[in-house]
C-alpha positions as CSV (number, residue, x, y, z in Angstrom):
1,M,-120.5,-32.5,179.3
2,N,-121.6,-35.9,178.1
3,F,-122.0,-37.8,174.9
4,D,-125.7,-38.5,174.5
5,L,-126.6,-41.4,172.3
6,S,-130.0,-42.1,173.6
7,T,-131.9,-39.7,171.2
8,D,-129.7,-40.5,168.3
9,C,-131.0,-42.5,165.3
10,I,-129.1,-45.4,166.8
11,S,-132.2,-45.9,168.9
12,E,-134.0,-47.0,165.8
13,C,-132.2,-50.3,165.6
14,S,-133.7,-53.5,167.1
15,G,-130.9,-54.1,169.6
16,I,-129.3,-57.3,170.9
17,R,-130.6,-59.0,174.0
18,I,-127.7,-60.0,176.3
19,F,-128.1,-61.2,179.9
20,G,-131.4,-59.5,180.2
21,R,-130.3,-56.1,178.7
22,T,-131.1,-54.7,175.3
23,I,-128.0,-53.2,173.7
24,K,-128.4,-50.8,170.7
25,S,-125.4,-48.5,171.0
26,F,-121.7,-49.4,171.6
27,V,-119.1,-46.7,172.2
28,F,-115.8,-47.7,170.7
29,S,-113.2,-46.4,173.2
30,T,-110.6,-47.4,175.8
31,D,-110.4,-43.8,177.1
32,V,-111.7,-44.0,180.7
33,A,-112.8,-40.4,180.8
34,T,-114.8,-40.8,177.6
35,I,-116.3,-44.1,178.9
36,A,-117.3,-42.5,182.2
37,S,-119.1,-39.6,180.3
38,V,-121.1,-41.4,177.6
39,N,-124.6,-42.9,177.9
40,A,-124.1,-45.7,175.4
41,D,-125.6,-49.0,176.2
42,A,-122.2,-50.8,176.1
43,V,-118.5,-50.3,175.5
44,I,-116.5,-52.1,172.9
45,A,-112.9,-51.9,174.1
46,V,-110.8,-53.1,171.2
47,Y,-107.3,-51.7,170.7
48,P,-104.2,-52.3,168.4
49,F,-101.9,-53.5,171.2
50,T,-101.3,-56.8,173.0
51,P,-104.4,-57.5,175.1
52,Q,-103.6,-57.0,178.8
53,P,-105.8,-57.8,181.9
54,R,-105.0,-54.4,183.5
55,I,-106.6,-52.7,180.5
56,V,-109.7,-54.8,180.9
57,R,-109.8,-54.0,184.6
58,A,-109.3,-50.3,184.0
59,V,-112.2,-50.0,181.5
60,I,-114.6,-52.1,183.5
61,S,-113.8,-50.2,186.7
62,V,-115.1,-46.9,185.2
63,A,-117.9,-48.2,183.0
64,D,-121.5,-47.9,184.1
65,M,-122.5,-50.2,181.3
66,P,-121.5,-53.7,179.9
67,V,-118.0,-54.0,178.5
68,F,-117.0,-56.1,175.5
69,C,-113.2,-56.6,175.5
70,G,-110.8,-57.3,172.7
71,V,-108.8,-60.5,173.4
72,G,-106.7,-60.8,170.2
73,G,-107.2,-63.1,167.3
74,G,-104.6,-61.5,165.0
75,F,-101.0,-61.1,166.3
76,T,-102.2,-62.3,169.7
77,S,-103.8,-65.7,169.3
78,G,-103.9,-69.3,170.4
79,A,-103.6,-70.1,174.1
80,R,-103.0,-66.4,175.0
81,S,-106.3,-65.4,173.5
82,V,-108.0,-68.1,175.4
83,A,-106.4,-67.0,178.6
84,Q,-107.3,-63.4,177.9
85,A,-110.9,-64.4,177.3
86,M,-111.1,-66.2,180.6
87,E,-109.5,-63.3,182.4
88,A,-112.0,-60.9,180.8
89,E,-114.9,-63.0,182.0
90,H,-113.4,-63.2,185.5
91,C,-113.1,-59.4,185.5
92,G,-116.8,-59.0,184.7
93,A,-116.8,-58.4,180.9
94,Y,-120.1,-59.1,179.1
95,G,-118.4,-60.5,176.1
96,V,-115.1,-60.9,174.2
97,V,-114.3,-59.6,170.8
98,L,-111.9,-61.4,168.4
99,N,-110.1,-59.7,165.5
100,A,-110.8,-60.6,161.9
101,P,-107.9,-63.1,161.3
102,V,-109.0,-65.4,164.2
103,S,-109.4,-69.1,163.2
104,A,-112.5,-71.2,163.8
105,D,-110.4,-73.5,165.9
106,I,-109.4,-70.7,168.3
107,L,-113.0,-69.5,168.4
108,R,-114.2,-73.0,169.3
109,D,-111.5,-73.2,172.0
110,I,-112.5,-69.9,173.5
111,K,-116.2,-70.8,173.4
112,S,-115.5,-74.0,175.3
113,H,-113.8,-72.1,178.2
114,I,-116.2,-69.1,178.8
115,D,-119.9,-68.6,179.2
116,I,-120.1,-64.9,178.0
117,P,-120.8,-64.1,174.3
118,V,-118.0,-64.5,171.8
119,V,-118.0,-61.8,169.1
120,A,-116.1,-62.2,165.8
121,T,-115.1,-59.2,163.7
122,I,-115.9,-59.3,160.0
123,V,-114.1,-56.9,157.6
124,S,-114.7,-58.6,154.3
125,A,-117.2,-60.8,152.4
126,T,-114.4,-63.3,151.8
127,Q,-114.2,-64.3,155.4
128,D,-115.7,-67.7,156.2
129,T,-118.6,-66.7,158.5
130,E,-120.2,-70.1,158.3
131,A,-117.1,-71.7,159.9
132,R,-117.1,-69.0,162.6
133,I,-120.7,-69.5,163.4
134,A,-120.3,-73.3,163.5
135,A,-117.5,-72.8,165.9
136,G,-119.9,-71.1,168.3
137,V,-119.7,-67.4,167.6
138,D,-122.6,-65.6,169.1
139,I,-122.4,-62.2,167.4
140,L,-120.8,-60.8,164.3
141,N,-119.1,-57.4,164.5
142,V,-118.9,-55.7,161.1
143,S,-116.2,-53.1,160.4
144,A,-115.8,-52.5,156.7
145,A,-115.5,-48.7,156.5
146,S,-117.7,-47.2,153.7
147,E,-118.6,-50.8,152.6
148,T,-120.2,-51.7,155.9
149,P,-123.9,-51.4,154.9
150,Q,-123.3,-53.6,151.8
151,L,-121.4,-56.2,153.9
152,V,-124.1,-56.1,156.6
153,A,-126.8,-56.7,154.0
154,A,-124.9,-59.7,152.5
155,L,-124.3,-61.2,155.9
156,R,-128.0,-60.7,156.9
157,A,-129.1,-62.5,153.7
158,R,-126.8,-65.5,154.5
159,H,-127.4,-65.5,158.3
160,P,-130.9,-64.2,159.1
161,E,-130.7,-65.1,162.8
162,I,-127.2,-64.1,163.9
163,P,-127.0,-60.8,165.8
164,I,-124.9,-58.1,164.0
165,I,-123.1,-55.1,165.5
166,A,-121.8,-52.7,162.8
167,T,-119.9,-49.4,162.6
168,G,-122.3,-46.7,161.7
169,G,-120.0,-43.9,160.6
170,P,-120.2,-40.3,161.7
171,K,-123.6,-39.2,160.2
172,D,-127.2,-40.1,160.8
173,E,-127.5,-41.0,157.1
174,T,-124.8,-43.7,157.2
175,I,-126.1,-45.0,160.5
176,R,-129.6,-45.4,159.1
177,K,-128.2,-47.2,156.0
178,T,-126.4,-49.6,158.2
179,I,-129.5,-50.3,160.3
180,A,-131.7,-50.7,157.2
181,A,-129.1,-53.2,155.9
182,G,-129.8,-55.4,158.9
183,A,-127.5,-54.3,161.8
184,N,-129.0,-54.9,165.2
185,A,-126.7,-52.6,167.1
186,I,-124.4,-49.7,166.1
187,T,-120.8,-48.9,167.2
188,Y,-120.1,-45.2,167.6
189,T,-116.6,-43.7,167.7
190,P,-116.6,-40.5,169.8
191,P,-114.3,-37.5,169.1
192,S,-111.0,-37.8,170.9
193,P,-110.2,-35.8,174.0
194,A,-107.7,-33.8,172.0
195,I,-110.4,-32.7,169.5
196,L,-112.8,-31.8,172.3
197,F,-110.2,-29.9,174.2
198,K,-109.4,-27.9,171.0
199,E,-113.1,-26.9,170.7
200,M,-113.2,-25.9,174.4
201,M,-110.0,-23.9,174.3
202,E,-111.2,-22.0,171.3
203,K,-114.3,-21.0,173.2
204,Y,-112.3,-20.1,176.3
205,R,-110.0,-17.8,174.3
């Protein structure tokens, strides 16, 4: 059993070219079994805990695709985020992802220490995207729930050239709206192993 994203409407987006690879679909997960069983173009491994190198290493060890790792930016910030970003690059990550509260100064510091792309998460139109881009951010990662298409459209109008990753929601309709708004790549959240097990067990019974 595998998650197949290759024939999904996600393939309609333009993609983001990174180190010679075109990435259209990101699977949002840190579950190693899920990551080993999905054919997404890349993994976005962001989680609500203190970033740890062993988590980065575990995800990268099972992924057959590029991995973009969360390195803080909220509760974890400053020198620790810089160190996590350097460690992620050392482990083989394709990029690092910073949480919405991260400051432009920290982004600039991280950018000066690593060569892989730096991704800034955007959750609201009130965030200063100009300062983040001026600090060297390479990609914007939009996560605004049901307001994502509107926020993507606003960001695309302000920043025509910046690559944008965005959450697409669970349906083709919302994914297509997000792509039409200007997203270059889509983040997909797969069902949890618990949900999949429930479906399988119901069939077994």
